[in-house]
N, CA, C and O atoms as a GROMACS GRO file, in nm:
protein
  492
    1UNK      N    1  -4.594  -2.453  -3.488
    1UNK     CA    2  -4.443  -2.567  -3.540
    1UNK      C    3  -4.504  -2.597  -3.652
    1UNK      O    4  -4.621  -2.572  -3.681
    2UNK      N    5  -4.426  -2.650  -3.711
    2UNK     CA    6  -4.452  -2.723  -3.885
    2UNK      C    7  -4.345  -2.780  -3.927
    2UNK      O    8  -4.231  -2.733  -3.930
    3UNK      N    9  -4.395  -2.915  -3.972
    3UNK     CA   10  -4.235  -3.024  -4.024
    3UNK      C   11  -4.258  -3.029  -4.174
    3UNK      O   12  -4.369  -3.041  -4.225
    4UNK      N   13  -4.155  -3.020  -4.234
    4UNK     CA   14  -4.108  -3.028  -4.380
    4UNK      C   15  -4.000  -3.120  -4.338
    4UNK      O   16  -3.951  -3.145  -4.227
    5UNK      N   17  -3.973  -3.170  -4.471
    5UNK     CA   18  -3.865  -3.239  -4.523
    5UNK      C   19  -3.723  -3.152  -4.599
    5UNK      O   20  -3.738  -3.118  -4.716
    6UNK      N   21  -3.631  -3.130  -4.551
    6UNK     CA   22  -3.503  -3.050  -4.663
    6UNK      C   23  -3.402  -3.173  -4.570
    6UNK      O   24  -3.408  -3.264  -4.487
    7UNK      N   25  -3.295  -3.082  -4.674
    7UNK     CA   26  -3.161  -3.162  -4.745
    7UNK      C   27  -3.042  -3.017  -4.760
    7UNK      O   28  -3.051  -2.895  -4.774
    8UNK      N   29  -2.934  -3.121  -4.748
    8UNK     CA   30  -2.838  -2.994  -4.757
    8UNK      C   31  -2.892  -2.926  -4.910
    8UNK      O   32  -2.934  -2.811  -4.898
    9UNK      N   33  -2.895  -2.980  -5.045
    9UNK     CA   34  -2.877  -2.868  -5.105
    9UNK      C   35  -3.013  -2.796  -5.071
    9UNK      O   36  -2.988  -2.684  -5.117
   10UNK      N   37  -3.106  -2.790  -5.035
   10UNK     CA   38  -3.195  -2.713  -5.040
   10UNK      C   39  -3.140  -2.561  -4.887
   10UNK      O   40  -3.175  -2.444  -4.881
   11UNK      N   41  -3.060  -2.633  -4.805
   11UNK     CA   42  -3.023  -2.524  -4.739
   11UNK      C   43  -2.907  -2.443  -4.780
   11UNK      O   44  -2.888  -2.323  -4.766
   12UNK      N   45  -2.834  -2.532  -4.832
   12UNK     CA   46  -2.710  -2.441  -4.932
   12UNK      C   47  -2.767  -2.366  -5.041
   12UNK      O   48  -2.690  -2.287  -5.097
   13UNK      N   49  -2.931  -2.377  -5.099
   13UNK     CA   50  -2.966  -2.305  -5.200
   13UNK      C   51  -3.037  -2.210  -5.151
   13UNK      O   52  -3.083  -2.123  -5.225
   14UNK      N   53  -3.058  -2.210  -5.011
   14UNK     CA   54  -3.129  -2.041  -4.937
   14UNK      C   55  -2.999  -1.970  -4.893
   14UNK      O   56  -2.984  -1.849  -4.910
   15UNK      N   57  -2.912  -2.042  -4.839
   15UNK     CA   58  -2.760  -2.003  -4.796
   15UNK      C   59  -2.769  -1.869  -4.897
   15UNK      O   60  -2.810  -1.757  -4.864
   16UNK      N   61  -2.708  -1.921  -5.062
   16UNK     CA   62  -2.662  -1.884  -5.151
   16UNK      C   63  -2.718  -1.803  -5.241
   16UNK      O   64  -2.660  -1.764  -5.342
   17UNK      N   65  -2.846  -1.770  -5.204
   17UNK     CA   66  -2.985  -1.685  -5.272
   17UNK      C   67  -2.968  -1.538  -5.135
   17UNK      O   68  -3.017  -1.524  -5.023
   18UNK      N   69  -2.908  -1.484  -5.190
   18UNK     CA   70  -2.801  -1.363  -5.093
   18UNK      C   71  -2.969  -1.273  -5.043
   18UNK      O   72  -3.016  -1.229  -4.938
   19UNK      N   73  -3.007  -1.282  -5.166
   19UNK     CA   74  -3.153  -1.146  -5.130
   19UNK      C   75  -3.240  -1.259  -5.010
   19UNK      O   76  -3.212  -1.215  -4.898
   20UNK      N   77  -3.285  -1.322  -5.002
   20UNK     CA   78  -3.360  -1.384  -4.888
   20UNK      C   79  -3.300  -1.480  -4.769
   20UNK      O   80  -3.343  -1.535  -4.668
   21UNK      N   81  -3.223  -1.473  -4.812
   21UNK     CA   82  -3.081  -1.511  -4.712
   21UNK      C   83  -3.050  -1.371  -4.607
   21UNK      O   84  -3.068  -1.373  -4.486
   22UNK      N   85  -3.012  -1.281  -4.667
   22UNK     CA   86  -3.043  -1.132  -4.628
   22UNK      C   87  -3.171  -1.087  -4.544
   22UNK      O   88  -3.170  -1.001  -4.456
   23UNK      N   89  -3.234  -1.130  -4.569
   23UNK     CA   90  -3.355  -1.078  -4.541
   23UNK      C   91  -3.413  -1.075  -4.421
   23UNK      O   92  -3.475  -0.999  -4.346
   24UNK      N   93  -3.371  -1.186  -4.430
   24UNK     CA   94  -3.377  -1.322  -4.298
   24UNK      C   95  -3.258  -1.244  -4.209
   24UNK      O   96  -3.279  -1.150  -4.132
   25UNK      N   97  -3.161  -1.290  -4.231
   25UNK     CA   98  -3.081  -1.245  -4.140
   25UNK      C   99  -3.102  -1.066  -4.057
   25UNK      O  100  -3.067  -1.028  -3.946
   26UNK      N  101  -3.148  -1.018  -4.133
   26UNK     CA  102  -3.204  -0.869  -4.104
   26UNK      C  103  -3.280  -0.909  -4.051
   26UNK      O  104  -3.241  -0.991  -3.968
   27UNK      N  105  -3.412  -0.890  -4.053
   27UNK     CA  106  -3.497  -1.001  -3.960
   27UNK      C  107  -3.449  -1.025  -3.797
   27UNK      O  108  -3.471  -0.970  -3.689
   28UNK      N  109  -3.388  -1.114  -3.835
   28UNK     CA  110  -3.364  -1.176  -3.758
   28UNK      C  111  -3.284  -1.094  -3.584
   28UNK      O  112  -3.317  -1.094  -3.466
   29UNK      N  113  -3.152  -1.027  -3.680
   29UNK     CA  114  -3.020  -0.897  -3.658
   29UNK      C  115  -3.172  -0.797  -3.555
   29UNK      O  116  -3.176  -0.764  -3.436
   30UNK      N  117  -3.279  -0.778  -3.673
   30UNK     CA  118  -3.369  -0.671  -3.554
   30UNK      C  119  -3.451  -0.694  -3.381
   30UNK      O  120  -3.474  -0.643  -3.272
   31UNK      N  121  -3.464  -0.811  -3.467
   31UNK     CA  122  -3.542  -0.860  -3.396
   31UNK      C  123  -3.490  -0.900  -3.200
   31UNK      O  124  -3.555  -0.885  -3.096
   32UNK      N  125  -3.348  -0.953  -3.225
   32UNK     CA  126  -3.249  -0.975  -3.144
   32UNK      C  127  -3.231  -0.818  -3.030
   32UNK      O  128  -3.253  -0.801  -2.910
   33UNK      N  129  -3.181  -0.727  -3.142
   33UNK     CA  130  -3.129  -0.587  -3.116
   33UNK      C  131  -3.174  -0.536  -3.036
   33UNK      O  132  -3.178  -0.417  -3.068
   34UNK      N  133  -3.237  -0.558  -2.889
   34UNK     CA  134  -3.331  -0.497  -2.829
   34UNK      C  135  -3.326  -0.346  -2.843
   34UNK      O  136  -3.411  -0.269  -2.888
   35UNK      N  137  -3.209  -0.324  -2.795
   35UNK     CA  138  -3.164  -0.174  -2.721
   35UNK      C  139  -3.131  -0.084  -2.842
   35UNK      O  140  -3.101   0.035  -2.847
   36UNK      N  141  -3.151  -0.222  -2.983
   36UNK     CA  142  -3.181  -0.087  -3.140
   36UNK      C  143  -3.036  -0.007  -3.141
   36UNK      O  144  -3.047   0.108  -3.186
   37UNK      N  145  -2.874  -0.053  -3.093
   37UNK     CA  146  -2.789   0.017  -3.124
   37UNK      C  147  -2.714  -0.007  -3.233
   37UNK      O  148  -2.630   0.070  -3.279
   38UNK      N  149  -2.742  -0.112  -3.273
   38UNK     CA  150  -2.711  -0.198  -3.426
   38UNK      C  151  -2.606  -0.272  -3.360
   38UNK      O  152  -2.503  -0.292  -3.424
   39UNK      N  153  -2.616  -0.318  -3.235
   39UNK     CA  154  -2.482  -0.466  -3.228
   39UNK      C  155  -2.572  -0.515  -3.144
   39UNK      O  156  -2.653  -0.468  -3.063
   40UNK      N  157  -2.526  -0.664  -3.196
   40UNK     CA  158  -2.565  -0.767  -3.074
   40UNK      C  159  -2.452  -0.774  -2.962
   40UNK      O  160  -2.337  -0.730  -2.969
   41UNK      N  161  -2.510  -0.836  -2.863
   41UNK     CA  162  -2.426  -0.825  -2.718
   41UNK      C  163  -2.444  -0.935  -2.704
   41UNK      O  164  -2.543  -0.987  -2.755
   42UNK      N  165  -2.355  -1.008  -2.631
   42UNK     CA  166  -2.361  -1.106  -2.514
   42UNK      C  167  -2.491  -1.154  -2.501
   42UNK      O  168  -2.544  -1.249  -2.559
   43UNK      N  169  -2.555  -1.043  -2.384
   43UNK     CA  170  -2.696  -1.075  -2.357
   43UNK      C  171  -2.751  -1.100  -2.468
   43UNK      O  172  -2.762  -1.215  -2.510
   44UNK      N  173  -2.793  -1.001  -2.531
   44UNK     CA  174  -2.911  -0.953  -2.678
   44UNK      C  175  -2.915  -1.114  -2.714
   44UNK      O  176  -3.018  -1.178  -2.694
   45UNK      N  177  -2.740  -1.202  -2.795
   45UNK     CA  178  -2.764  -1.323  -2.866
   45UNK      C  179  -2.813  -1.434  -2.730
   45UNK      O  180  -2.919  -1.477  -2.774
   46UNK      N  181  -2.793  -1.504  -2.585
   46UNK     CA  182  -2.827  -1.507  -2.561
   46UNK      C  183  -2.941  -1.506  -2.505
   46UNK      O  184  -2.891  -1.592  -2.433
   47UNK      N  185  -3.036  -1.496  -2.470
   47UNK     CA  186  -3.192  -1.423  -2.507
   47UNK      C  187  -3.225  -1.519  -2.589
   47UNK      O  188  -3.311  -1.602  -2.561
   48UNK      N  189  -3.148  -1.517  -2.716
   48UNK     CA  190  -3.250  -1.560  -2.812
   48UNK      C  191  -3.231  -1.683  -2.809
   48UNK      O  192  -3.318  -1.748  -2.866
   49UNK      N  193  -3.093  -1.775  -2.731
   49UNK     CA  194  -3.075  -1.885  -2.723
   49UNK      C  195  -3.116  -1.943  -2.623
   49UNK      O  196  -3.065  -2.053  -2.600
   50UNK      N  197  -3.223  -1.892  -2.528
   50UNK     CA  198  -3.284  -1.882  -2.438
   50UNK      C  199  -3.416  -1.977  -2.476
   50UNK      O  200  -3.471  -2.050  -2.394
   51UNK      N  201  -3.456  -1.961  -2.611
   51UNK     CA  202  -3.570  -1.978  -2.677
   51UNK      C  203  -3.573  -2.135  -2.695
   51UNK      O  204  -3.473  -2.201  -2.720
   52UNK      N  205  -3.754  -2.209  -2.672
   52UNK     CA  206  -3.704  -2.342  -2.723
   52UNK      C  207  -3.635  -2.381  -2.875
   52UNK      O  208  -3.610  -2.489  -2.928
   53UNK      N  209  -3.615  -2.238  -2.918
   53UNK     CA  210  -3.515  -2.359  -3.068
   53UNK      C  211  -3.401  -2.386  -3.039
   53UNK      O  212  -3.327  -2.419  -3.131
   54UNK      N  213  -3.357  -2.382  -2.927
   54UNK     CA  214  -3.187  -2.425  -2.895
   54UNK      C  215  -3.183  -2.525  -2.747
   54UNK      O  216  -3.125  -2.500  -2.641
   55UNK      N  217  -3.257  -2.631  -2.779
   55UNK     CA  218  -3.301  -2.718  -2.702
   55UNK      C  219  -3.135  -2.728  -2.650
   55UNK      O  220  -3.094  -2.694  -2.540
   56UNK      N  221  -3.050  -2.787  -2.766
   56UNK     CA  222  -2.898  -2.790  -2.813
   56UNK      C  223  -2.861  -2.731  -2.611
   56UNK      O  224  -2.835  -2.819  -2.529
   57UNK      N  225  -2.869  -2.563  -2.562
   57UNK     CA  226  -2.821  -2.547  -2.452
   57UNK      C  227  -2.817  -2.548  -2.381
   57UNK      O  228  -2.732  -2.520  -2.296
   58UNK      N  229  -2.973  -2.607  -2.384
   58UNK     CA  230  -3.057  -2.659  -2.199
   58UNK      C  231  -2.975  -2.763  -2.170
   58UNK      O  232  -2.961  -2.786  -2.050
   59UNK      N  233  -2.894  -2.858  -2.275
   59UNK     CA  234  -2.833  -2.946  -2.158
   59UNK      C  235  -2.744  -2.914  -2.157
   59UNK      O  236  -2.661  -2.990  -2.108
   60UNK      N  237  -2.706  -2.804  -2.202
   60UNK     CA  238  -2.550  -2.823  -2.160
   60UNK      C  239  -2.494  -2.704  -2.044
   60UNK      O  240  -2.566  -2.605  -2.029
   61UNK      N  241  -2.351  -2.717  -1.954
   61UNK     CA  242  -2.363  -2.667  -1.817
   61UNK      C  243  -2.339  -2.527  -1.885
   61UNK      O  244  -2.294  -2.497  -1.995
   62UNK      N  245  -2.392  -2.438  -1.761
   62UNK     CA  246  -2.318  -2.280  -1.801
   62UNK      C  247  -2.156  -2.263  -1.857
   62UNK      O  248  -2.108  -2.224  -1.964
   63UNK      N  249  -2.110  -2.303  -1.752
   63UNK     CA  250  -1.954  -2.323  -1.794
   63UNK      C  251  -1.985  -2.373  -1.989
   63UNK      O  252  -1.970  -2.318  -2.098
   64UNK      N  253  -2.013  -2.451  -1.959
   64UNK     CA  254  -1.995  -2.446  -2.189
   64UNK      C  255  -2.044  -2.391  -2.238
   64UNK      O  256  -1.977  -2.343  -2.329
   65UNK      N  257  -2.176  -2.347  -2.234
   65UNK     CA  258  -2.239  -2.226  -2.311
   65UNK      C  259  -2.147  -2.102  -2.269
   65UNK      O  260  -2.066  -2.076  -2.358
   66UNK      N  261  -2.141  -2.035  -2.177
   66UNK     CA  262  -1.992  -1.970  -2.178
   66UNK      C  263  -1.851  -1.971  -2.238
   66UNK      O  264  -1.760  -1.889  -2.232
   67UNK      N  265  -1.864  -2.099  -2.303
   67UNK     CA  266  -1.704  -2.100  -2.384
   67UNK      C  267  -1.820  -2.073  -2.495
   67UNK      O  268  -1.864  -1.959  -2.504
   68UNK      N  269  -1.859  -2.152  -2.561
   68UNK     CA  270  -1.924  -2.150  -2.662
   68UNK      C  271  -1.949  -2.051  -2.752
   68UNK      O  272  -1.963  -2.057  -2.874
   69UNK      N  273  -1.956  -1.927  -2.650
   69UNK     CA  274  -1.994  -1.723  -2.664
   69UNK      C  275  -1.855  -1.727  -2.667
   69UNK      O  276  -1.805  -1.652  -2.751
   70UNK      N  277  -1.750  -1.818  -2.573
   70UNK     CA  278  -1.665  -1.745  -2.578
   70UNK      C  279  -1.566  -1.729  -2.690
   70UNK      O  280  -1.469  -1.656  -2.705
   71UNK      N  281  -1.650  -1.864  -2.798
   71UNK     CA  282  -1.521  -1.882  -2.929
   71UNK      C  283  -1.592  -1.819  -3.032
   71UNK      O  284  -1.540  -1.779  -3.136
   72UNK      N  285  -1.735  -1.809  -2.997
   72UNK     CA  286  -1.792  -1.715  -3.122
   72UNK      C  287  -1.752  -1.578  -3.134
   72UNK      O  288  -1.715  -1.509  -3.228
   73UNK      N  289  -1.780  -1.546  -2.940
   73UNK     CA  290  -1.723  -1.394  -2.978
   73UNK      C  291  -1.564  -1.324  -3.025
   73UNK      O  292  -1.521  -1.209  -3.032
   74UNK      N  293  -1.499  -1.481  -3.056
   74UNK     CA  294  -1.386  -1.478  -3.008
   74UNK      C  295  -1.352  -1.465  -3.186
   74UNK      O  296  -1.286  -1.373  -3.233
   75UNK      N  297  -1.426  -1.601  -3.284
   75UNK     CA  298  -1.388  -1.567  -3.402
   75UNK      C  299  -1.456  -1.514  -3.479
   75UNK      O  300  -1.424  -1.520  -3.597
   76UNK      N  301  -1.653  -1.394  -3.413
   76UNK     CA  302  -1.650  -1.388  -3.552
   76UNK      C  303  -1.712  -1.186  -3.515
   76UNK      O  304  -1.767  -1.111  -3.595
   77UNK      N  305  -1.672  -1.156  -3.360
   77UNK     CA  306  -1.641  -1.027  -3.319
   77UNK      C  307  -1.487  -0.926  -3.372
   77UNK      O  308  -1.397  -0.869  -3.312
   78UNK      N  309  -1.525  -0.946  -3.521
   78UNK     CA  310  -1.336  -0.917  -3.566
   78UNK      C  311  -1.313  -0.764  -3.571
   78UNK      O  312  -1.216  -0.706  -3.620
   79UNK      N  313  -1.415  -0.712  -3.514
   79UNK     CA  314  -1.350  -0.563  -3.429
   79UNK      C  315  -1.378  -0.592  -3.331
   79UNK      O  316  -1.431  -0.495  -3.275
   80UNK      N  317  -1.372  -0.720  -3.239
   80UNK     CA  318  -1.293  -0.706  -3.028
   80UNK      C  319  -1.432  -0.590  -3.024
   80UNK      O  320  -1.388  -0.505  -3.101
   81UNK      N  321  -1.504  -0.563  -3.000
   81UNK     CA  322  -1.604  -0.410  -2.975
   81UNK      C  323  -1.678  -0.509  -2.818
   81UNK      O  324  -1.695  -0.481  -2.699
   82UNK      N  325  -1.701  -0.608  -2.890
   82UNK     CA  326  -1.828  -0.742  -2.730
   82UNK      C  327  -1.942  -0.725  -2.811
   82UNK      O  328  -2.042  -0.763  -2.751
   83UNK      N  329  -1.962  -0.690  -2.906
   83UNK     CA  330  -2.107  -0.789  -2.954
   83UNK      C  331  -2.061  -0.716  -3.111
   83UNK      O  332  -1.979  -0.631  -3.145
   84UNK      N  333  -2.226  -0.855  -3.222
   84UNK     CA  334  -2.157  -0.802  -3.328
   84UNK      C  335  -2.239  -0.724  -3.405
   84UNK      O  336  -2.343  -0.671  -3.366
   85UNK      N  337  -2.179  -0.717  -3.539
   85UNK     CA  338  -2.283  -0.608  -3.617
   85UNK      C  339  -2.307  -0.705  -3.679
   85UNK      O  340  -2.261  -0.819  -3.671
   86UNK      N  341  -2.477  -0.604  -3.828
   86UNK     CA  342  -2.469  -0.630  -3.883
   86UNK      C  343  -2.417  -0.809  -3.974
   86UNK      O  344  -2.455  -0.926  -3.975
   87UNK      N  345  -2.327  -0.734  -4.027
   87UNK     CA  346  -2.164  -0.821  -4.089
   87UNK      C  347  -2.221  -0.958  -4.061
   87UNK      O  348  -2.289  -1.044  -4.116
   88UNK      N  349  -2.139  -0.926  -3.911
   88UNK     CA  350  -2.056  -1.057  -3.821
   88UNK      C  351  -2.168  -1.130  -3.754
   88UNK      O  352  -2.119  -1.223  -3.690
   89UNK      N  353  -2.310  -1.125  -3.742
   89UNK     CA  354  -2.395  -1.219  -3.739
   89UNK      C  355  -2.400  -1.249  -3.800
   89UNK      O  356  -2.389  -1.372  -3.801
   90UNK      N  357  -2.440  -1.134  -4.013
   90UNK     CA  358  -2.459  -1.278  -4.080
   90UNK      C  359  -2.391  -1.393  -4.107
   90UNK      O  360  -2.440  -1.502  -4.136
   91UNK      N  361  -2.196  -1.344  -4.088
   91UNK     CA  362  -2.128  -1.459  -4.130
   91UNK      C  363  -2.162  -1.572  -4.004
   91UNK      O  364  -2.141  -1.690  -4.029
   92UNK      N  365  -2.214  -1.534  -3.873
   92UNK     CA  366  -2.235  -1.674  -3.842
   92UNK      C  367  -2.331  -1.750  -3.857
   92UNK      O  368  -2.330  -1.873  -3.866
   93UNK      N  369  -2.408  -1.685  -3.861
   93UNK     CA  370  -2.576  -1.759  -3.937
   93UNK      C  371  -2.565  -1.844  -4.032
   93UNK      O  372  -2.603  -1.959  -4.054
   94UNK      N  373  -2.478  -1.727  -4.106
   94UNK     CA  374  -2.377  -1.870  -4.267
   94UNK      C  375  -2.375  -1.973  -4.209
   94UNK      O  376  -2.472  -2.047  -4.193
   95UNK      N  377  -2.229  -1.998  -4.157
   95UNK     CA  378  -2.183  -2.093  -4.072
   95UNK      C  379  -2.255  -2.146  -4.017
   95UNK      O  380  -2.238  -2.266  -4.038
   96UNK      N  381  -2.367  -2.122  -3.927
   96UNK     CA  382  -2.446  -2.243  -3.852
   96UNK      C  383  -2.493  -2.312  -3.945
   96UNK      O  384  -2.490  -2.435  -3.944
   97UNK      N  385  -2.580  -2.190  -4.108
   97UNK     CA  386  -2.718  -2.317  -4.140
   97UNK      C  387  -2.572  -2.360  -4.259
   97UNK      O  388  -2.520  -2.269  -4.194
   98UNK      N  389  -2.482  -2.399  -4.345
   98UNK     CA  390  -2.395  -2.454  -4.434
   98UNK      C  391  -2.378  -2.551  -4.316
   98UNK      O  392  -2.401  -2.665  -4.354
   99UNK      N  393  -2.333  -2.545  -4.137
   99UNK     CA  394  -2.293  -2.692  -4.096
   99UNK      C  395  -2.412  -2.727  -4.100
   99UNK      O  396  -2.420  -2.770  -4.215
  100UNK      N  397  -2.539  -2.744  -4.042
  100UNK     CA  398  -2.625  -2.762  -4.020
  100UNK      C  399  -2.662  -2.830  -4.179
  100UNK      O  400  -2.688  -2.950  -4.180
  101UNK      N  401  -2.662  -2.769  -4.285
  101UNK     CA  402  -2.695  -2.870  -4.455
  101UNK      C  403  -2.582  -2.993  -4.457
  101UNK      O  404  -2.596  -3.090  -4.531
  102UNK      N  405  -2.453  -2.975  -4.356
  102UNK     CA  406  -2.404  -3.050  -4.413
  102UNK      C  407  -2.351  -3.174  -4.294
  102UNK      O  408  -2.266  -3.262  -4.303
  103UNK      N  409  -2.443  -3.134  -4.182
  103UNK     CA  410  -2.559  -3.306  -4.090
  103UNK      C  411  -2.650  -3.289  -4.200
  103UNK      O  412  -2.602  -3.329  -4.306
  104UNK      N  413  -2.758  -3.246  -4.208
  104UNK     CA  414  -2.860  -3.362  -4.282
  104UNK      C  415  -2.795  -3.418  -4.398
  104UNK      O  416  -2.854  -3.516  -4.443
  105UNK      N  417  -2.654  -3.372  -4.480
  105UNK     CA  418  -2.657  -3.493  -4.617
  105UNK      C  419  -2.723  -3.436  -4.747
  105UNK      O  420  -2.777  -3.332  -4.784
  106UNK      N  421  -2.693  -3.545  -4.793
  106UNK     CA  422  -2.816  -3.505  -4.935
  106UNK      C  423  -2.888  -3.635  -4.963
  106UNK      O  424  -2.914  -3.696  -5.067
  107UNK      N  425  -2.922  -3.664  -4.792
  107UNK     CA  426  -3.079  -3.768  -4.800
  107UNK      C  427  -3.154  -3.682  -4.719
  107UNK      O  428  -3.101  -3.629  -4.621
  108UNK      N  429  -3.313  -3.653  -4.756
  108UNK     CA  430  -3.391  -3.529  -4.697
  108UNK      C  431  -3.413  -3.626  -4.560
  108UNK      O  432  -3.415  -3.747  -4.540
  109UNK      N  433  -3.429  -3.494  -4.470
  109UNK     CA  434  -3.436  -3.527  -4.304
  109UNK      C  435  -3.573  -3.460  -4.241
  109UNK      O  436  -3.581  -3.338  -4.247
  110UNK      N  437  -3.675  -3.530  -4.184
  110UNK     CA  438  -3.752  -3.451  -4.147
  110UNK      C  439  -3.725  -3.377  -4.032
  110UNK      O  440  -3.671  -3.429  -3.934
  111UNK      N  441  -3.769  -3.228  -4.037
  111UNK     CA  442  -3.757  -3.133  -3.948
  111UNK      C  443  -3.845  -3.114  -3.879
  111UNK      O  444  -3.947  -3.161  -3.930
  112UNK      N  445  -3.872  -3.046  -3.738
  112UNK     CA  446  -4.021  -3.026  -3.664
  112UNK      C  447  -3.930  -2.865  -3.683
  112UNK      O  448  -3.808  -2.873  -3.695
  113UNK      N  449  -3.973  -2.772  -3.684
  113UNK     CA  450  -3.995  -2.640  -3.706
  113UNK      C  451  -4.042  -2.520  -3.576
  113UNK      O  452  -4.164  -2.522  -3.560
  114UNK      N  453  -3.974  -2.424  -3.489
  114UNK     CA  454  -3.993  -2.332  -3.392
  114UNK      C  455  -4.048  -2.280  -3.595
  114UNK      O  456  -4.024  -2.318  -3.709
  115UNK      N  457  -4.171  -2.128  -3.487
  115UNK     CA  458  -4.181  -2.025  -3.561
  115UNK      C  459  -4.102  -1.947  -3.619
  115UNK      O  460  -4.135  -1.891  -3.723
  116UNK      N  461  -3.979  -1.929  -3.560
  116UNK     CA  462  -3.890  -1.797  -3.553
  116UNK      C  463  -3.755  -1.907  -3.644
  116UNK      O  464  -3.643  -1.864  -3.673
  117UNK      N  465  -3.796  -2.023  -3.667
  117UNK     CA  466  -3.665  -2.097  -3.711
  117UNK      C  467  -3.610  -2.035  -3.836
  117UNK      O  468  -3.695  -1.977  -3.904
  118UNK      N  469  -3.503  -2.035  -3.875
  118UNK     CA  470  -3.454  -1.938  -3.999
  118UNK      C  471  -3.448  -2.083  -4.088
  118UNK      O  472  -3.505  -2.086  -4.197
  119UNK      N  473  -3.390  -2.177  -4.047
  119UNK     CA  474  -3.486  -2.322  -4.152
  119UNK      C  475  -3.545  -2.342  -4.192
  119UNK      O  476  -3.545  -2.407  -4.296
  120UNK      N  477  -3.712  -2.262  -4.087
  120UNK     CA  478  -3.814  -2.272  -4.214
  120UNK      C  479  -3.822  -2.228  -4.274
  120UNK      O  480  -3.932  -2.238  -4.328
  121UNK      N  481  -3.737  -2.140  -4.330
  121UNK     CA  482  -3.700  -2.047  -4.422
  121UNK      C  483  -3.691  -2.124  -4.539
  121UNK      O  484  -3.772  -2.096  -4.627
  122UNK      N  485  -3.619  -2.205  -4.559
  122UNK     CA  486  -3.604  -2.337  -4.624
  122UNK      C  487  -3.715  -2.330  -4.720
  122UNK      O  488  -3.725  -2.296  -4.837
  123UNK      N  489  -3.795  -2.373  -4.630
  123UNK     CA  490  -3.878  -2.487  -4.733
  123UNK      C  491  -4.023  -2.395  -4.813
  123UNK      O  492  -4.098  -2.455  -4.890
   0.00000   0.00000   0.00000
């Protein structure tokens, strides 16, 4: 774990730096794609969500988590194949990161990062 202060501008700058952001997304996608079929299934994404960086999901009921994944797949699985390809996953992660940036606002916030946190790459 590590600790740093970040704000919305830092996160936005990271997302806008397509070379660095795309590299991180590619690494994360490859790590999650356990069967290496080039598509992230719901199970592969949920395995990632079971790690400690998704503490918020641990506080939700199974129905709430299932509903969240239904919404994510409805929006980002544009090919409606039941999984997210690299591009779709990148779009999802971009939206997640920009939502976090919006939540941080312009005032620096102290954040504790897990080792594999995408936010950790911002600093």
